[in-house]
N, C-alpha and C positions, 0 to 999 in steps of 0.2 A: 564602598564595596569594590572589590577588585573586578576588573573587566571580565576576566575569565570566569569568575564566580557568577557574575550576572548572566553570562551566556549559557550556563547550565541550570539556571533556575527554571522550574516548570513554567509553561506559558500561563497557567492560571495565576501563579504568583506574580509574574511580570505584569500581566494585565491589571492585577489588583494594585500594584505599586504605581503604575501609570495613572490609573483612575483616581488614586488617592493623592496624586500630586507629588509623591515622594521620588518619582523618577519621570523624566520626560521621554517622549518618543524619540527625540534626537539623541539623547544620551544612550538610549537602548540601541538605536541603530548604529551609532558610532562604535559601541562595544562589539556588536556582531560583525560589522565591517572589518574591524581590527582582527577579529578571530578568523575571518575568511582570509584576509591578507596573510596571516601567520600560518594557517593550517591547510588551506585549499591547495597550494602548490604540491603538497605531499600526497593528496588523495584524488584531486581532479573531480570534485563533486559539482561545483558551480561552474557552468561553461559559458553563459552569457551574464556578464556582471555589470551592474548599473549603480555604482556607489553614489555618484553625484545626484542622480535622479532620486535615489532612495533618501538621501539626506534632505533634499528639498521637500519631498513629500512628508518626511518626519517633522520638519519645521512647520509646515502647513498644518499638520495634525495638532501640533502643540498650540498653534494660534487658534484653531477652532475650539480646542479644549478651554483655552483661556477666555474665550468669548462666551463660554457656557453653552455651546452648541451640543446637541445630542451626539454621543459617540457610541459606536457599535461595540459588541462584546470582544472584538479582536483589536480594539483601538491601540495603535502604536506598536503592534507586534510585527517584526520582520517576517517575511515569507518569501520563498522562492518556488517557482512553478515548473513542473515537469515539462520537458522540451517537446512533448507531443501534444500538449494542451494549448489551445489557441489563445494568444495574448495580443490584444490590439496595440500596435505600435512597437512591439518588442519581437525581435527575431524568434521564430519558431521553426526549427530545422528538421524535426523528427529524426535527428541523427543521420540524415541522408545528404550526400553531396547534391542531390537534385533540388534540395530546399535550403541550401546553405545561405541564401540571401532572402529567404521568405519572411515577410513581415505582414502578419494578418491585419485586417482592418476591423476585426471584432473580437471581443472576449468570449470565451466559453462561459456558460452559466456559472460554473464553480469559481471562475476568476471574478466575474461580476459580483458574486456574493462575498468573496473574500474582501474585495475592495469596499463594498458597502458595509461590511462588518468592521472595517477599520484597519485591516492588515495592510502592510506597506511592502510593495514588491521591491526586491533588491536584485533579482536575476532569475535565471532558468537553471534547472538541474539536469544532469546528464542521463541519458537513456540509451538502450540499444536501438539500432536502426529500425524505425517504425515501431518501436516498442516490442519487437519480436524476440522472444527468448528471455530467460531469467539470468542473463549475464550481461552486465552493462559495459559495452564497448561499441564504438562505431568509427567509421573512417574519418569523420570530421574532427572529433575531439579525443579519440583514443579511449582507454579504459579508465573506469573509476575504481579505485583500490579500496580494499577493506581496511578500515582504520585500526582493527584489532590485529591485523597481520597484512601488510601491504603487498605480500606475494599472493594473496588470495582474492577471489572475487567478492564483491559486495552483494551479489545477486542482482535481480532486476524484475521487471523493467524499471521500477521506480528506484533504481540504485543510487543515483545522485542524491535524491531526496533523503534516503535512509542514512547515507554517509554524512550529509550536511547536518542532519539532526544529531547523529552520534557524536559529531565533532563540535557541537555547540555553535555552528554557524547560523542556524535559524532555530526558533522554538517550535514552529509548526510547518507543515509542508503538505502540498496536495500530491496525489498520485492517481494511477488508474490500475485496474485489475481485470484481466480476462482469465488467465490461468494461474494467477498467484502473484501478480506484480505489485500489490500492496503488502502482501504477507511474506513472501520469500525474502526480499531485501531487509524487511524489518527483523526477521529471524536471524539473518546473517550479520546484522549490525547492532543487535541488542536494543532495538527501539520498538515502538508499537505501530502496527499497520492494520487498519480496519477495512475489510471488504463489506460495505453495507448491502442491504437488500437492494435488488434492482429497483430503480426509481426513487430510492431514498434521497440521493443527491442527483437531481435531474441532469441528464447527459445531453448537452447541446453545444455546438452543432454535431450532428451525427447523420451518416448516410442511411442508417437503419434505426428509425426512431423506436421501434417496438422490440429491438434486440435485447434480450435480458441477460446475456452472459458477460458482456463488458460493462463495468461500472467505474465511476470515479469516487474518490473518498479521501479521508484524512490520514495523515501520519504525524506522529509526535513522539516525545520521550516517555509520556505517561498516558494512562487511559483517561484520566480527567482532562488532559489537554486535548485528546481526541474528541471527547464529549463537548468541550468548549468550542472547538472548531465546527462541530456539527450544528451547534445552535445557529451558526451563521450560514452554513452551506446546505443544510437539509431543508426540505419543504417543497410544496408543489410548484410546478411551472408548466403552463400550457404548451410550451414548445417541446416538452417531453410527454408524450401521451401515456407513458407508464409511470409517471411521477406519482409518488404516494402523497396522500392528502395531509398527513400529520405535519404540524409546523415544526420548525427547528427548535422552538422553545421546549419541546418534549425532552431534549437532551440537557436542559439546564437544571433538571431535578437532581436531588441527592443520589449519588451512586451507591450509598451504603444499603445493605440488605442482609437479612438473616437467611443463611443457606442451610439451616438445620433440616435434614431429611430430604433435601433436593437430590434427585437421582441423576447420576452421570454415567454415560456409557464410555468406558475407557478402552482405547485401542491404540497400541503402539505401532500398528502396521496397516491400519484400515482394512483388516481382514485378509492380509496376505501379500502386501506390497513389500519389496525388498527395502530395508532401512539399515543404514550404517549403524553398527553397534554403539558408537559414541553418541549418536542421536538418541537411540533407544535408552541408553543409560541416563542421559540428562533428563529426558522426559519422565522416566520412571522414578528418578530420584526426588521428584516433586509431587509424587502421588499423595504422600502424607499431608502435604500442604492443603490439598483439596479436602482430605478427610478431616483435618483440623478445623476447616471452615464449617464442618457439619454435613458435608455432602456424603451421600451413599453411593459408592462406586462399584460398578459391575464391569467385569471384563467381557465385553461383547461389541459387536460391530453390525451395523445394518448391511444389507445386501446392496453393493454398489454396481451390480450388473447393469450394463448399458451406459454407465457414466463415461467410459473411455470412448465408445463409439459416438455417442451423441455430442460430446464436447469436440472431438476431432472433426466431425462432419460440419458442425456449425462454425467452427473456427475456419476451416477451409472455405466454406461458403462465403464468409465475410471477407477473407483475404482475396478471393477471386473478384468479388464485387468491388472492393476498394482499390485493388492494384492492377486490374486486368489491362487497362489502357497504358498505364505506366510501364508494365512489363513488356508490352508490345513495342514500345518506343525506346525504352532504356534498360533492356535486360542486363546489359553488361555493367550497369551502374547500381545494381540492386543486390543485396546480400543473398547468398546462395539459399539459405533456409527460407527466406521470404519467397524467392522464386519457386522453391519446392512446394510451399504451402499454397501459392496461387495455382500451380499446376494440379495439385490435389483437388482444389476447388473446381477446376475446369473439367475434371473427370467425374464429378458427382452426377448421379442420375436422380430422377424424381423418386424412384423407389427407395434409394439410399437415404434421401432426405426424409421421406415419410417414415422409414423405419427408425431413423435417429430421433425424430420427434416423438414417436410412440415410446421409444426406450426412455427418453427424458421424462415423459409424463409418468410412466410406470415407476421410474426411479423416485420422482417426487412423492408419489402416493405411498410407496414403501417406506420412505423416510418419515412421511407425515404420521403413518401408523406407528412406526418404531418410536417416534418422539412423543407419542401420547404417553408412553411409559417413562422415557428419559427426556429431561428438559434440556440437557446439553450433551454434546459429543466432545471428548477431549482427545486430541490426536497430535501427531507431529505436524509441524508446518512443512518442513522439507525432509526428504528422505536421506539427506546427506548434509554434513557441515560444509562451510565454505571450502571451495576447491581452488586449484591453481588458476590464477587470473589469466594465464595464457591458454587455458583450455576453453574453447567456445561453449561446449556443453558436454555433459557426461554421457558416455556411451555404455557404461556398465555401473551397476550398484550391487555390491556383494557378489560379484561374479555373474550377475544376471544382465544380459544384454538389453539395452534400451533401443527400441525400434526407430524412434525419431528424435529430433532435437528437443522435444518437449516432454518426452516420457519420464524423465527423471523428476518431473514436477507433478506426478499424478496425485500425490497427497494433497496438493492444492487444487488442481483442476477438477478432480472428482467432486469437490465441494462446490466449485463454480457451477458445475452442471446441475446441482440440486437447487440453486437459487437461494440457499439459506445464508443468513449473515454469519460472518466468521472473522476472527481476529487473531493476529500473532502478538503474543506477549512475551517479553524476556523470561526465560525459564532457567537457563544455566549455561555452563561452558563445558567444552570438551577438555580432556587432559592437556591439549595443546593451547588452551586459552581462546578457542573460537566460540562465538555465541551460538546458542540454540534457542529457538522460540517454541512455545507450545501453542497449538491451534485450538481455540474454543469456538464451537459451532452451536448456534441456537436455533430455536423454532422459527417457523415461517414469520417473517417481518418483526421478530422480537429483537430488534437491534439493541434496544436499551438493556434488555436482559443480558445480552452478551457482554455489554460494557460493564454491567454490575458484577458478574462473576470474574471478568478479567481484572477489574479494579480490586476486588477482594483478594485475588491471588497475588497481584502485584504488590499490594500493601503488606501482605503476609510474608513475601519472599524478598522484596527489595533488590532483586537481581538487576533492575534497570539502572541502579546507581553506579554500577561498575563502568568507569569511563575507559575509552581506548587508549592504548599507549601512545598513539601518534599525537595526542593533545597534551 
């Protein structure tokens, strides 16, 4: 098998080949390291690179397998970790000069579980400074480029992960999502990014253990690969008081399902958001694919009133909590948009926070009632296709001004505010050849159901198979 062919095999197939003895973990790692050496200089996705360590770990994995020791579901699969997720003994910079030499002494839960599942770390993936914003650039490592057009952004904040996947450098990746950071880069890079329900993948360490808006989760090239990864990283953990009790094995079931008569609410603008015509055209061009699956599709949208207010208030509250001391000591070394978000948090009042929480509760209850009729929402992931990599963030869409650096991502963060599971799946391309993802949103805690519809759509359309020109 050619090395490049191996690098684009789904993780499920790679794992099967390794378990059957047809492929070793070291052979798998060598192929992916060669791909990184060949392609990463053109896109800047992997920013802390550990080839020697990865090869040693792969050889050790092969020895354990030869001894007949029990191997996890991810045995032998290369993985890279987002540079804001804590990795013991491996530099974690958050994309900030303040942490350029930071080496944590403990792993985050998601890293612990990836290791226990048998995945082998080869490095870290690029992210915006402190993961703030959906455009991946920072003063330490520069920008990560979109492999479908290197003059465009790859999105963010899990941008390095999305690009590494799209370029065959890794078969699975971890990421995080507050306002779209698993979904937006997946949409921009023609891969899959899944925002699970809060608590599905326990988030630790965390300064705010009960905070439900920020999550960590999986990215991959196929939905089945995302499900495979969830078998290892999902499940309860006492360190996260909101962790869900379902075991990760829940995601090892067959994704196939009959969708005859399943009702979908279809909205190409979430009830009135500005969306670029090329995105709308790509989403609507696949409407028939859902109909062919048997879905009953209605053009309608729930009422998202309060989503903007509640998301922005809780985001600002968390920024103030996390960065207040850092801002006082090192304001001149922190990105302007992060400074702004901290200052917004400092200006919050008790009544503002209480109104935001009331709005979030009312939003959830409205969607709960709406989704008693509709099992899924189908929406754009992003309101725009990938834009110029030298533009930090968009200030207008379709001529409509964006009030802040995150407003262009309302199509994602409105869903974050609801707490519902959602996924970005490859959907199509603009006339310029830029990827567009479709967002599928499911009912409360029905993560597996979201994966089932996403898998059916992916299998019907096969858009994910289109590789970027850079490879």
